[in-house]
C-alpha positions in Angstrom: -67.2 -65.4 23.1 -68.5 -64.1 19.7 -70.7 -67.2 19.4 -71.8 -67.0 23.0 -72.9 -63.4 22.3 -75.0 -64.7 19.3 -76.4 -67.5 21.6 -77.9 -64.8 23.8 -78.9 -62.5 20.9 -82.2 -64.2 20.2 -84.9 -66.1 22.2 -85.7 -69.7 22.4 -87.1 -71.0 19.1 -85.5 -68.4 17.0 -83.5 -70.6 14.6 -85.1 -71.8 11.4 -87.7 -74.5 11.9 -87.2 -74.6 15.6 -90.8 -75.7 16.0 -89.5 -79.0 14.5 -86.0 -79.1 15.9 -86.7 -78.3 19.6 -89.3 -81.0 20.1 -87.0 -83.4 18.3 -84.2 -82.5 20.7 -86.5 -82.9 23.7 -87.2 -86.5 22.5 -83.7 -87.2 21.3 -83.1 -89.7 24.0 -86.5 -91.3 23.8 -89.5 -91.0 26.1 -88.8 -89.5 29.5 -91.3 -88.5 32.1 -92.1 -84.8 32.0 -89.9 -84.2 29.0 -91.1 -86.4 26.2 -94.1 -88.6 26.6 -96.2 -90.7 24.3 -99.2 -89.0 22.7 -101.0 -92.0 21.4 -99.7 -91.2 17.9 -96.4 -92.7 16.8 -95.6 -89.5 14.7 -96.1 -87.1 17.6 -95.0 -86.7 21.3 -96.0 -84.6 24.3 -93.3 -82.1 25.3 -93.3 -79.1 27.7 -95.7 -76.4 26.4 -93.0 -73.7 26.2 -91.2 -75.9 23.6 -94.1 -75.9 21.3 -95.1 -72.2 21.7 -91.6 -70.8 21.5 -91.7 -69.4 17.9 -94.9 -67.4 18.6 -93.1 -64.3 17.2 -92.1 -66.0 13.9 -93.0 -64.1 10.7 -93.9 -61.0 12.7 -90.7 -58.9 12.5 -92.1 -55.8 14.1 -93.2 -57.8 17.2 -90.9 -58.6 20.1 -90.5 -62.0 21.7 -92.6 -61.0 24.7 -95.4 -63.3 23.5 -93.5 -66.4 24.7 -94.3 -67.6 28.3 -91.2 -69.4 29.4 -92.6 -70.9 32.5 -95.9 -72.2 31.2 -96.8 -75.5 32.8 -98.0 -78.7 31.3 -97.3 -80.7 28.2 -98.5 -80.1 24.7 -98.5 -82.3 21.6 -95.7 -81.6 19.1 -97.2 -82.5 15.8 -94.1 -81.8 13.7 -90.9 -83.5 14.9 -88.4 -86.2 14.1 -90.4 -89.0 15.5 -90.5 -90.9 12.1 -86.8 -90.4 11.3 -87.0 -87.6 8.8 -83.6 -86.3 9.9 -80.6 -88.3 11.1 -80.8 -88.7 14.9 -77.3 -87.9 16.1 -77.6 -84.1 16.5 -80.9 -84.4 18.4 -79.6 -87.2 20.6 -76.5 -85.2 21.6 -78.4 -82.0 22.3 -81.0 -84.0 24.3 -78.4 -84.6 27.0 -78.8 -81.0 28.0 -82.6 -81.1 28.3 -83.7 -80.2 31.8 -86.8 -79.0 33.7 -86.3 -75.4 32.6 -86.6 -74.8 28.9 -84.7 -71.5 28.8 -81.7 -72.9 30.7 -81.7 -76.0 28.5 -81.6 -74.1 25.3 -78.9 -71.6 26.4 -76.8 -74.6 27.6 -77.2 -76.3 24.2 -76.2 -73.1 22.3 -73.1 -72.6 24.4 -72.2 -76.3 24.1 -72.6 -76.2 20.4 -70.5 -73.0 20.1 -67.7 -74.6 22.3 -67.8 -77.8 20.3 -67.5 -76.0 17.0 -64.6 -73.8 18.1 -62.9 -76.7 19.8 -63.0 -79.0 16.7 -61.9 -76.1 14.4 -59.0 -75.3 16.7 -58.0 -79.0 16.9 -58.0 -79.3 13.1 -56.0 -76.1 12.9 -53.2 -77.3 15.1 -53.0 -80.7 13.6 -52.9 -79.5 10.0 -49.5 -78.8 8.3 -48.9 -75.1 8.8 -49.2 -74.2 5.1 -52.8 -75.5 5.1 -54.0 -73.6 8.1 -54.8 -70.3 6.3 -57.3 -72.1 4.1 -59.3 -73.3 7.1 -59.2 -69.9 8.8 -60.2 -68.0 5.7 -63.0 -70.4 4.8 -64.6 -69.9 8.2 -64.1 -66.2 8.7 -65.1 -65.1 5.1 -68.3 -67.0 5.2 -69.6 -66.7 8.7 -71.1 -63.2 8.7 -74.0 -63.1 9.6 -75.8 -66.3 8.9 -72.9 -68.6 9.8 -72.5 -67.1 13.2 -76.2 -67.2 13.9 -76.5 -70.9 13.0 -73.3 -72.0 14.7 -74.7 -70.6 18.0 -78.1 -72.2 17.6 -80.0 -75.4 18.1 -80.2 -76.0 14.4 -78.5 -79.2 12.9 -77.2 -77.1 10.0 -74.5 -75.9 12.4 -72.9 -79.4 12.3 -73.3 -79.6 8.5 -71.3 -76.3 8.2 -68.6 -77.6 10.6 -68.3 -80.8 8.6 -67.9 -78.9 5.3 -65.1 -76.8 6.8 -63.0 -79.7 8.1 -63.5 -82.8 6.1 -61.9 -81.8 2.8 -58.9 -80.0 4.4 -58.3 -82.8 7.0 -58.4 -85.5 4.4 -56.2 -83.5 2.0 -53.8 -82.8 4.9 -53.6 -86.5 5.6 -52.4 -87.1 2.0 -49.6 -84.6 2.7 -48.3 -86.0 5.9 -47.3 -89.3 7.5 -47.2 -90.9 10.9 -49.4 -89.8 13.9 -50.3 -86.5 12.2 -51.7 -88.4 9.2 -53.8 -90.7 11.5 -55.0 -87.7 13.5 -56.1 -85.9 10.3 -57.8 -88.9 8.9 -59.7 -89.4 12.2 -60.8 -85.7 12.3 -62.1 -86.1 8.7 -64.1 -89.1 9.8 -65.4 -87.2 12.9 -66.5 -84.4 10.7 -68.4 -86.8 8.5 -70.1 -88.4 11.5 -71.2 -85.0 12.8 -72.3 -83.7 9.4 -74.1 -86.9 8.2 -75.6 -87.4 11.7 -77.3 -84.0 11.5 -78.6 -83.6 7.9 -78.9 -85.9 5.0 -77.6 -83.3 2.5 -74.4 -83.1 4.6 -73.8 -86.8 3.6 -73.6 -85.7 0.0 -71.4 -82.7 0.7 -69.1 -85.0 2.7 -68.6 -87.4 -0.2 -68.0 -84.4 -2.4 -65.3 -83.2 0.0 -63.7 -86.7 -0.3 -63.6 -86.3 -4.1 -62.0 -82.8 -3.8 -59.4 -84.1 -1.3 -58.6 -86.9 -3.8 -58.3 -84.4 -6.7 -55.9 -82.2 -4.7 -53.8 -84.9 -2.9 -53.7 -88.2 -4.7 -50.4 -88.7 -6.6 -49.1 -91.6 -8.6 -46.4 -93.7 -6.9 -47.5 -92.7 -3.4 -49.9 -95.6 -2.7 -48.3 -96.5 0.6 -48.5 -93.0 2.0 -52.2 -92.9 0.9 -53.3 -95.9 2.9 -54.5 -94.0 6.0 -56.4 -91.3 4.0 -57.8 -94.0 1.8 -59.2 -95.9 4.7 -60.5 -92.7 6.2 -62.2 -91.9 2.9 -63.8 -95.3 2.7 -65.1 -95.0 6.3 -66.5 -91.5 5.4 -68.4 -92.8 2.4 -69.7 -95.8 4.4 -70.9 -93.6 7.3 -72.5 -91.1 4.9 -74.3 -93.9 3.0 -75.6 -95.3 6.3 -77.0 -92.0 7.6 -78.3 -91.0 4.2 -80.2 -94.2 3.4 -81.7 -94.4 6.9 -83.0 -90.8 6.8 -86.4 -89.8 5.4 -84.9 -86.5 4.4 -83.0 -88.3 1.6 -86.2 -88.7 -0.4 -86.5 -84.9 -0.7 -83.0 -84.6 -1.9 -83.6 -87.3 -4.5 -87.0 -86.1 -5.7 -87.1 -82.5 -4.6 -88.9 -80.8 -1.7 -92.6 -81.7 -1.5 -94.8 -79.0 -3.2 -98.0 -78.7 -5.1 -96.5 -76.5 -7.7 -97.1 -77.2 -11.4 -94.0 -78.1 -13.5 -91.7 -75.2 -14.3 -91.8 -73.6 -17.7 -88.7 -73.3 -19.8 -88.6 -69.6 -19.0 -88.7 -70.3 -15.3 -85.9 -72.9 -15.6 -83.8 -70.4 -17.4 -84.6 -67.7 -14.8 -83.6 -70.1 -12.0 -80.3 -71.0 -13.7 -79.2 -67.3 -13.9 -80.9 -66.4 -10.6 -79.0 -68.9 -8.4 -76.4 -66.3 -7.2 -79.3 -64.6 -5.3 -79.1 -67.6 -3.0 -75.4 -67.0 -2.4 -76.1 -63.4 -1.6 -78.8 -64.5 0.8 -76.2 -66.5 2.8 -74.6 -63.2 3.7 -77.7 -61.7 5.2 -79.9 -60.7 2.3 -82.4 -63.6 2.9 -82.7 -62.7 6.6 -81.9 -64.5 9.9 -84.0 -66.6 12.1 -87.3 -67.3 10.5 -86.1 -65.2 7.5 -87.9 -62.3 9.2 -84.9 -60.5 10.6 -83.3 -58.7 7.7 -80.0 -56.9 8.7 -79.1 -53.5 7.1 -77.9 -53.7 3.5 -74.4 -52.7 4.6 -74.1 -56.1 6.3 -74.7 -58.1 3.1 -72.6 -55.8 0.9 -69.6 -55.8 3.2 -69.7 -59.6 3.9 -70.2 -60.5 0.3 -67.4 -58.2 -0.9 -65.0 -60.0 1.5 -66.2 -63.4 0.2 -65.6 -62.4 -3.4 -62.2 -60.9 -2.5 -61.1 -64.2 -0.9 -62.0 -66.0 -4.2 -60.1 -63.6 -6.4 -57.1 -63.4 -4.1 -57.0 -67.2 -3.7 -57.1 -68.2 -7.4 -53.9 -66.3 -8.2 -51.4 -68.7 -9.9 -53.6 -71.7 -9.8 -52.1 -75.2 -10.4 -54.0 -77.6 -12.6 -55.3 -79.7 -9.7 -56.4 -76.7 -7.7 -58.1 -75.2 -10.7 -60.0 -78.4 -11.2 -61.0 -78.4 -7.5 -62.1 -74.8 -7.5 -64.1 -75.3 -10.7 -65.8 -78.4 -9.2 -66.7 -76.5 -6.0 -68.0 -73.5 -8.0 -70.0 -75.8 -10.3 -71.6 -77.6 -7.3 -72.5 -74.3 -5.7 -74.3 -73.3 -8.9 -75.8 -76.6 -10.0 -77.0 -78.1 -6.7 -79.6 -75.4 -6.0 -80.6 -75.3 -9.6 -81.3 -79.0 -9.7 -83.1 -78.9 -6.3 -85.3 -76.0 -7.5 -86.1 -77.9 -10.7 -87.0 -81.1 -8.8 -89.1 -79.1 -6.3 -90.9 -77.2 -9.1 -89.9 -74.0 -7.3 -88.4 -70.6 -8.4 -85.5 -68.9 -6.8 -86.6 -67.3 -3.5 -88.9 -70.1 -2.6 -88.4 -73.5 -0.9 -84.6 -73.6 -1.2 -83.0 -71.6 1.5 -79.5 -70.0 1.4 -78.4 -71.8 4.5 -78.6 -75.1 2.6 -75.7 -73.7 0.5 -73.5 -72.4 3.2 -71.5 -75.7 3.4 -70.7 -75.5 -0.3 -69.8 -71.8 0.1 -67.4 -72.7 2.9 -65.8 -75.5 0.7 -65.4 -73.1 -2.3 -63.6 -70.5 -0.2 -61.4 -73.0 1.4 -60.3 -74.7 -1.8 -59.7 -71.3 -3.5 -57.6 -70.2 -0.5 -55.4 -73.3 -0.7 -52.3 -71.4 -1.9 -48.7 -71.4 -0.5 -48.9 -67.6 -0.6 -52.1 -67.3 1.5 -50.5 -65.6 4.5 -48.4 -63.2 2.4 -51.4 -62.3 0.2 -53.3 -61.2 3.3 -50.6 -59.1 4.9 -51.0 -55.4 5.3 -54.0 -53.4 4.0 -55.9 -56.4 2.7 -56.4 -58.1 6.1 -57.0 -54.7 7.7 -59.8 -53.7 5.2 -61.3 -57.2 5.1 -61.2 -57.5 8.9 -62.8 -54.1 9.4 -65.5 -54.8 6.9 -66.5 -58.1 8.5 -66.3 -56.7 12.1 -68.6 -53.8 11.1 -71.0 -56.1 9.3 -71.1 -58.5 12.2 -71.7 -55.7 14.7 -74.6 -54.3 12.6 -76.1 -57.7 12.2 -75.9 -58.6 15.9 -77.5 -55.3 16.8 -80.3 -55.8 14.3 -80.9 -59.3 15.6 -81.0 -58.3 19.2 -83.3 -55.3 18.5 -85.7 -57.4 16.5 -86.5 -59.6 19.5 -86.3 -57.0 22.4 -88.7 -54.5 20.7 -89.2 -55.3 17.0 -87.4 -54.6 13.7 -89.2 -51.3 13.3 -87.1 -49.7 16.1 -83.9 -47.9 15.3 -82.6 -47.1 18.8 -78.8 -47.3 19.2 -79.2 -49.2 22.5 -80.7 -52.6 21.4 -82.2 -52.9 24.9 -83.9 -49.5 25.1 -87.6 -50.1 26.0 -87.0 -53.9 25.9 -90.2 -55.9 26.0 -88.3 -59.2 26.1 -84.9 -60.3 27.4 -83.3 -63.1 29.4 -84.0 -63.2 33.2 -80.2 -63.4 33.9 -77.1 -62.6 32.0 -75.6 -59.4 30.4 -77.9 -56.7 29.1 -78.7 -56.4 25.4 -76.2 -53.6 25.1 -73.6 -55.7 27.0 -74.1 -58.6 24.6 -73.8 -56.3 21.6 -70.5 -54.8 22.9 -69.0 -58.1 23.9 -69.8 -59.7 20.6 -68.5 -56.7 18.6 -65.3 -56.4 20.6 -64.5 -60.1 20.5 -65.1 -60.5 16.8 -63.0 -57.4 16.0 -60.3 -58.8 18.3 -60.0 -61.9 16.0 -58.9 -59.7 13.1 -56.7 -57.5 15.3 -54.8 -60.6 16.3 -54.6 -61.8 12.8 -53.3 -58.5 11.6 -50.6 -58.5 14.2 -49.6 -62.1 13.4 -49.5 -61.4 9.6 -47.6 -58.1 10.1 -44.9 -60.0 12.0 -44.3 -62.0 8.9 -45.4 -65.5 9.7 -43.9 -68.0 7.2 -45.2 -71.4 6.3 -42.4 -73.9 6.9 -41.7 -76.5 4.3 -42.3 -74.2 1.3 -39.1 -73.4 -0.6 -38.7 -70.8 -3.3 -39.0 -73.4 -6.0 -42.5 -74.4 -4.8 -43.5 -70.8 -4.4 -42.5 -70.2 -8.0 -44.5 -73.2 -9.2 
């Protein structure tokens, strides 16, 4: 319900680069009369006009979304789309199933489907995992989702699947090394599913998936357990093969190998050094500082500060009493989070704040928090005031971000009314009011932490962990 609230919180075309992604979705199943027709140019297609005009409000934060005409008739040429295979096709093909004659209904259906799919897969992984590994999955999602994660999960952006893959591949594969029988097979299969979804949405997700396999191996591979590692070994091999296939067949891989295309001159030594020490700005941006949507919806500073504080707290709480293997995995995840954007900036001849967006790093942020939280004492560490304070901080941050996002599109970001629907110039024809969406989203997200607080207060223990293991 939280994600559904975010699905209604912004108009069609509001997720980053939707002028590329929406036409790509409309043509995800190939040419179809009235939906995706040949234009005479192999690199473009004709799609319904409202699809091409949807982001008319982009980069104008003080303007509402009233400029978009949802029922405009006719077809228009989409000049920037996935016709030549820049992105892997799976995300667009799947979402294209929900394309219909009404653009608004189609997009809302896609967003709700995507939200349901993500929650469903996360829930499945949660229940299949050994109990002692479940906290790491929950923490990695909740501590990194406000506000950008929630926005992207409930959007038509392929980054949503990349983030989902980052959350489940490493923990499912590691869980498979810790179990046997049907549970092991199920976890291996879920890891493969995550790789298919991630690599089938973005080329960079293929790289993150292989990195997740390496982390699972660091954490879970032990000498003398070759037989019990057969299933996770096969799953890992399939993941690598799937990722290689999607990566090599995607035009996006060229940008990852050589950098994003720019006309910038080579960076000076001083600019390289500034980039190296400026990378954490991109982490901060993932918690709201860089803006939502087309980066033109900047939530209040309290959102970023509260969300980033919880993120940092999860790292510090999680790394208490590190084992050698977990220390190595945490160091690798932290190093990747720092070096990947630095290298991409260098290849793209760009400085921090340009070209490379914070959402590209969210999968690595999710992985870092998950690996750091992989401790037998996770539930005990978050009992009492810690879960209460962290939950309150995230709930407040989410509510403020949701309000700012709704208000930006109903009237414009320069309005400070408490009711996000007051004087609305744009809103959906049907469905709850802006105030209703804000209240539903706020209450539901806060309810997650209220339930967690009750569960932790009642003293949930992870079975299979004896005092000797806790001491180690």
